[in-house]
C-alpha positions as CSV (number, residue, x, y, z in Angstrom):
1,M,97.1,120.0,75.2
2,V,100.1,118.3,76.9
3,R,100.5,114.2,76.9
4,F,102.1,112.4,79.5
5,F,105.4,112.3,78.9
6,N,108.0,109.5,79.2
7,R,108.0,107.2,82.6
8,E,107.4,104.3,80.4
9,H,110.1,102.1,82.7
10,D,108.1,103.6,86.2
11,L,104.8,102.5,84.3
12,S,106.2,99.2,83.3
13,I,107.2,98.1,87.4
14,L,103.3,99.1,88.1
15,E,102.3,96.9,85.4
16,E,104.5,93.7,86.2
17,I,103.0,94.2,89.8
18,Y,99.4,94.9,88.4
19,A,99.8,91.6,86.4
20,S,100.2,89.3,89.5
21,Q,97.6,87.3,91.0
22,S,97.9,88.6,94.2
23,S,96.7,92.0,95.9
24,S,99.7,94.9,96.3
25,L,100.1,97.8,98.4
26,I,102.3,100.3,96.9
27,V,103.6,103.5,98.7
28,L,104.6,106.0,95.3
29,Y,106.3,108.9,97.2
30,G,108.2,111.8,96.4
31,R,109.3,115.1,96.1
32,R,106.5,117.6,94.8
33,R,105.5,118.5,91.0
34,V,107.9,114.9,90.5
35,G,104.7,113.7,88.5
36,K,103.4,111.3,91.3
37,T,99.7,111.8,90.5
38,E,99.9,112.3,87.0
39,L,101.9,108.5,86.7
40,S,98.7,106.9,89.1
41,K,96.3,108.5,86.9
42,E,97.7,107.5,84.1
43,F,98.3,104.0,85.3
44,I,94.8,103.4,86.0
45,K,93.8,104.1,82.3
46,N,91.4,102.0,81.2
47,K,91.7,99.9,84.5
48,K,89.0,99.1,86.7
49,G,89.6,101.5,89.6
50,I,89.1,104.7,91.9
51,Y,91.0,107.5,92.6
52,L,90.6,110.0,95.6
53,F,92.4,113.0,96.3
54,I,92.5,112.9,100.1
55,E,91.7,116.6,100.9
56,T,91.7,117.7,104.8
57,K,87.7,118.1,104.9
58,P,85.3,116.1,107.0
59,E,85.2,112.5,106.0
60,K,81.9,112.1,105.6
61,L,82.4,114.3,102.5
62,L,85.4,111.9,101.4
63,L,83.0,109.2,102.2
64,E,80.7,110.8,99.6
65,D,83.3,110.9,96.9
66,L,84.1,107.0,97.1
67,E,80.4,106.6,96.8
68,T,80.6,108.1,93.9
69,S,83.5,106.6,92.4
70,L,82.4,103.4,93.6
71,E,79.1,103.4,91.4
72,K,81.3,103.7,87.9
73,V,82.9,100.4,89.6
74,I,80.4,98.1,90.8
75,G,77.2,99.8,89.3
76,I,75.6,100.7,92.4
77,K,76.1,103.5,94.5
78,P,76.6,102.5,97.4
79,R,76.2,103.9,101.0
80,L,79.5,104.4,103.2
81,D,79.0,105.3,106.3
82,D,82.3,104.9,107.5
83,W,85.5,103.1,106.5
84,D,84.3,99.6,107.6
85,Y,81.7,100.1,105.3
86,F,84.0,101.0,102.6
87,F,86.7,98.1,103.3
88,N,83.7,95.6,103.6
89,Q,82.9,97.1,100.0
90,I,86.1,96.8,98.4
91,F,87.3,93.7,99.6
92,K,83.7,92.0,98.0
93,I,84.4,93.0,95.0
94,P,85.8,89.8,93.1
95,E,87.8,91.2,90.4
96,K,90.9,92.9,90.1
97,I,90.5,97.2,91.0
98,V,93.1,99.6,91.6
99,I,92.4,102.3,94.4
100,V,94.4,105.1,94.5
101,F,94.2,107.5,97.3
102,D,96.4,110.6,96.7
103,E,98.5,112.7,99.6
104,F,97.5,109.8,101.6
105,Q,99.3,111.2,104.8
106,N,96.6,113.7,105.0
107,F,94.5,110.8,106.8
108,T,96.7,112.0,109.6
109,K,94.7,115.4,109.9
110,V,91.2,113.3,108.8
111,N,91.3,110.3,110.8
112,P,94.6,109.2,112.5
113,D,92.4,105.8,113.0
114,F,92.3,105.3,109.4
115,F,95.6,103.2,109.2
116,S,94.4,101.0,112.0
117,K,91.9,100.1,109.6
118,F,93.6,99.9,106.6
119,Q,95.9,97.6,108.3
120,K,92.6,95.3,109.7
121,Y,91.0,94.8,106.3
122,W,94.2,94.6,104.5
123,D,95.5,92.1,107.4
124,V,92.3,89.8,107.3
125,H,91.3,90.0,103.1
126,H,94.0,90.9,101.2
127,R,94.8,87.1,100.4
128,E,91.1,86.8,99.2
129,T,91.4,89.4,96.3
130,E,93.7,90.7,93.8
131,H,92.9,94.5,94.4
132,M,96.1,96.9,94.0
133,F,96.2,99.9,96.4
134,I,98.5,102.8,95.4
135,V,98.9,105.5,98.0
136,V,100.7,108.7,97.1
137,G,102.8,111.1,99.5
138,S,104.3,114.3,98.9
139,Y,105.4,114.3,102.5
140,V,108.7,111.9,102.3
141,G,109.3,111.9,105.7
142,M,105.7,111.2,106.8
143,M,105.2,108.2,104.3
144,K,108.3,106.5,105.3
145,K,107.3,106.8,109.0
146,I,104.0,105.5,108.0
147,F,104.5,102.7,106.3
148,Q,108.5,102.1,107.9
149,G,107.5,103.3,111.5
150,S,107.6,100.6,113.9
151,K,105.1,101.2,116.2
152,E,103.1,102.1,113.3
153,P,99.8,100.0,111.5
154,M,101.0,100.1,108.0
155,F,104.0,98.8,108.7
156,G,105.6,96.0,107.0
157,R,102.4,96.2,104.7
158,A,103.8,97.9,101.6
159,T,104.7,95.5,98.8
160,L,106.6,98.3,97.1
161,L,107.9,101.6,99.1
162,F,108.9,103.3,95.2
163,N,110.7,106.8,95.0
164,L,109.9,108.6,92.0
165,K,112.8,111.0,91.2
166,P,112.7,113.8,89.0
167,F,113.3,113.6,84.9
168,T,117.5,112.8,84.1
169,F,119.1,115.2,81.8
170,A,118.0,113.2,78.7
171,D,114.6,113.2,79.6
172,S,114.6,116.7,80.6
173,F,116.0,117.6,77.1
174,K,113.7,115.5,75.2
175,F,110.7,117.1,77.6
176,L,111.8,120.8,76.3
177,N,112.2,119.9,72.5
178,G,108.6,119.4,72.9
179,F,107.8,122.7,73.1
180,L,111.1,124.4,72.2
181,D,113.7,124.4,69.5
182,I,116.6,124.2,72.0
183,S,120.3,123.5,71.8
184,V,121.7,121.1,74.0
185,E,123.5,123.3,75.6
186,E,120.9,126.1,76.5
187,A,118.6,122.7,77.4
188,M,121.6,121.7,80.2
189,K,121.9,125.5,81.4
190,T,117.4,125.1,82.1
191,Y,118.4,121.6,83.9
192,F,120.8,123.2,86.0
193,M,118.4,125.8,86.8
194,L,115.4,123.7,87.5
195,G,116.9,119.9,87.7
196,G,114.1,117.4,86.0
197,V,111.1,118.2,88.0
198,P,108.7,117.9,85.2
199,K,106.4,120.7,87.1
200,Y,108.6,123.1,86.7
201,L,110.1,122.1,83.0
202,L,106.4,122.4,82.3
203,L,106.2,126.1,83.0
204,A,110.0,126.2,81.0
205,G,108.4,125.2,77.7
206,E,105.3,127.0,78.0
207,F,106.3,130.3,79.0
208,G,110.0,129.9,78.3
209,T,112.6,130.5,75.1
210,P,115.1,128.5,73.7
211,D,117.4,130.8,76.2
212,A,117.8,129.7,79.5
213,M,118.8,133.1,80.3
214,E,115.9,134.4,79.3
215,T,113.7,131.7,80.2
216,F,115.1,132.2,84.1
217,K,113.9,135.7,83.4
218,K,110.8,134.7,82.5
219,L,110.1,132.6,85.5
220,F,111.9,134.2,88.4
221,T,112.1,138.0,87.8
222,D,109.4,139.0,85.5
223,T,106.3,136.6,86.5
224,R,108.3,135.1,89.3
225,M,106.3,132.0,88.6
226,L,109.2,130.1,90.3
227,M,110.5,132.8,93.1
228,E,108.5,131.0,96.0
């Protein structure tokens, strides 16, 4: 079983914002497979929070998922007929909670009006609570447009635009050493091939060898896991 690795500095940033006595809206973005979802899930451990992956499915089904999540937070299962019901319910909760929307940009397909709803309730109620919203997105250009486009409803609302970066070589070396007895030289070759992307390094650790070229063959030639 792979444990959550590193990201102490990134977690500390989120914890510092969480500790404030005001509400916050964090935009967590970055390339795919860099660990945004794992970071957000690790952060809400042992906190009162809601996590929702925004699938491109009917919003009625998303709201049903939220009903189940909210039941765990408030003790009763609410009926959420639309996003107005959801936001009204959220901002009635007196204690601090964390709400994570993963792949937030998918609301453009589910319901583009969601952003205007979010803006409306955020503007009216965010000073009344200490809630923390974390919106996660892999499509960097779209996430920036949603929150930095001057004509977009969510323009200027973000507390922090948080660009999650891949691991450094030092962190990648430590990560690989958790799986393989690998030398600095071979770890460096692996890093040059894969970068510091946690998902790719995980595959190298699980299916690779201490020899970087053998790892390359396994991932790109033999199994073709990373060929695409």
